[in-house]
N, C-alpha and C positions, 0 to 999 in steps of 0.2 A: 181747127186749131187743136194741137196736142194739149192734153190736160196737164195741169201744174199743181204740185203739192209744195207747200212751204213747211220746212221742218226747223224747229227751234229746240235746242238742247239747253236746259236751264237748271240752276239750283239757286234758291233764294234770290230771285230776280223780280220780286213784286214791283220794285220801283221803276224798272225799265221795260218789262216785257209787254205791257199793254200798248205802249207806243210802237214797239216793234211790230206787233200784230196789226195795229192800225195802219201802218205804212204799206201793208200788202192787202188791205181791204179791196175787194173787187178784182184783184190780180189772180188769186188762186182759189180753186174750188175746195181745196182741202188744206187746212192749216193744222199741223200736228205739233203739239208741245210735248216733248219727251222730257219728263221731269225726274231729276234725281230723287230717290226716295228718302234721302237725308234732308230734304228741304223742310225748313221750319216756318217759313212765312206764308203769305197768301198767294204765292205764285200760281198754283193750280186754279184757285177761284178766280183770279184775275184773267187767266187765259180762257176759262169757260165763259166768263162774262163778255169777253170779246169775240166769242163764237168759235174758239179753237177746240179741237179734239185733244183731250188730255190723256196721256199714258204715263203712269208713274212706275218707274223701273229702278232696279238696283244699279249702282254706278259700276261701269265696266272699264272706264278709261275713254278718252275722247274718240279715238278711231273706232273702237268697238261700239260705242254709243251711236256714232254716225251710221255704222253698218246696220245697227238695229233699227234706226230711223228709216233707212232706205227700205228695209223689209216691211215696215208698218205703213209707209206712204202708199197712196193709191194712184197718183198721177203718172203720166208717161215721163214727166220731168220732175225733178226735185230741186228746189232752191233752198239751200241751207242759209239760215239767218241766225246770228247770235242775238241774245236778248238786248244787248247794248248797241245794236246796229239798226239802221233804218234804210229802207229802199226809197231812194229819191224818186220823185215823179218822172224824171227823165229816164231813169232806169226801168221803172215799171212800164212805160210806153215802149221802150226798146225790147223788153222781154216779150210783151204781147205781140209785137210785130215779128220778132224772131220766131216764136213758136207757131205763129199763124202761117209762116212760110214753110213749115215742116222741114227743118234743117236736117241734113244727114250726119251732123257731127254728134259726138258723144258727150260734149260738155262745153262750157264757156267760162273764161276768165273774166272777172269783173274788177275794175279799179276801185280803190277805197280811199276816202278821206279819213284820216285819223285826227280826232280832236283830243288835245291834252289841255286840261284846265280851261276848256271852252274855246281853244284856239286851234285852227288847222295848222298842222305841221307838214312841211314840204321836204325837209332834208333828213339826213340820217337813216334813209331807207324806209321812211314811213309814207312815202308817196312815190309812185302811184299804188304801191302795195297790192298787186293783183292777187285776187282770191279765186280759186277754182270752186265755184259755189253752185253754178247751174248745171245739173247733171242729168243725163238721160238714165232713168232708173233701169237697172238690169245691165247697164254697161259701165258701172262705176262701183269700185270697192276701195275701202281704206285699209292700208297696211297696219295691222293691230300691234306691231312691234314698235311703231313710231309713236311715242307717248305724248308728244307735244308738237305744235305747229304742223299738224297732220294735213295731208291733202290726198285727194282721190286719185287712184290709178284707174285709167280709162281704157276701155276696149274700143279704141278709135281715136280720131283726131279731135282737138279742142279748138274752138274759135275764141274771139275776143269781143266783148261788148265795150261800149264807151260811156254809158250811164254809170253813175257811181253809187256805191254803198256809202253810208255815213256812219262812222264808228265813234261812239262816245267812249274813247279808249280809257282815259284816266281823268278823274274829277278831283281827287284828293291825293296828297302825298302818301298817306298811309295805304291807300289803294295801290299806288305805284309800287311801293315796297312789298306789299303782300303778293301782288300778281307776279312780280319779277322773281321773288323767292320761290313761288310755286313753279314757274317756268324753269328756273335753274335746277331744282330738284328733279323735275321730270326729264330734263335734258341729260342730267347726270345718269339717270337710270337707263335712258336710251343708249348712251355711250357704253354703259356697263354691259348691257345686253348684246351690244355689237362687238364686245371684246376689248374695248378701250379701257386703259387704266391710267390713273392720274400720275403725273411725274412732277417733281418739285419745280421744274422749269415752267410748268403750266401756270403757276401762281403769279409769275411776273410777265411771261410772254403773252398769255391769253388775254388778260385785261388790256395790255398795251396795244395789242393788235386790234382788239374790238373797239377801243376808243379811236384809234387812227382810222379804222375802216368807217366807223359811223360819222365821226366829226370831220375828217378830211376827205376820204375817198367818196363817201356818200353825201358830203356837203351838209352835215349837221349844223355847221356854222351859219347857214342861211337863216336859221331860226333864232339867232342871237343867244341871249342868256338861257332861254328855255331849251334851245338845242344843246347847249353846253351841259346843262343839268341832266338832260335825258341821256346823252351819250356817255357821260361820266357814270351815271347810275347803271347802265347796261354793262359798262366795263367792270364796275365793282361786282356785279353779280356773276361775272365769269369766275371770280375768286370763290364765291359761294358754290357755284356749280362744281368746281374741281375739289373744293373741300369736302363736299358731300360725296363725290365720286371716290375720293381718297379713303373715306370712312367705310365704304362698302367692302364686304369680305372678299378675299382672294378666292378663286375657284377651288373647291375641295375643302374649304375651311368651314 
């Protein structure tokens, strides 16, 4: 069986990270917790108590941090796991069987259940929410110009697993607001670096398109009132994204 490392990138995740590590107990020979040096809680101690190897590093941005984790891991394969995610028993069994077969692929997509306020959400693009997380080390690298919702570029084809990750996405409304604001700002910077500039029409068209896409095309209505709130929130943060982009300086200024 090819060896497996699990890599978790975290900042101030004392509340969640212990259970994330527990969900991969017995699956990986090497669990790396790459912790942002701005962390102020007991994340590092919690990881050490669970048997993880802890590295404390300066923050470089999500894709650069993931590339750093790939360099620090020791396994033939790396499974990236967020602190608020869990590997289900079905997924753990499937990963063992897959790596035991010595697959020729460079990576695997994994479906993910998203929980909002303790409830699984199935519309609005939140399911099956495939994540390219199981990577053959040495054949995967992240584009460091993509500042949010990053995914690995592979040297070779990717397969598909059927077991699920479980994502404790949002538990409180203030968390939803804070997370979406962070995403909006990072997306604005990604657009800026690619040469996109905000236009006044974006402030009406972008949120309208996002709400229609999430609620109608991706069937956010399946989740009732919760789906409506989530789709409307993401539409609102399209305004935040373009407002931030509008405020960035023009080239040469």
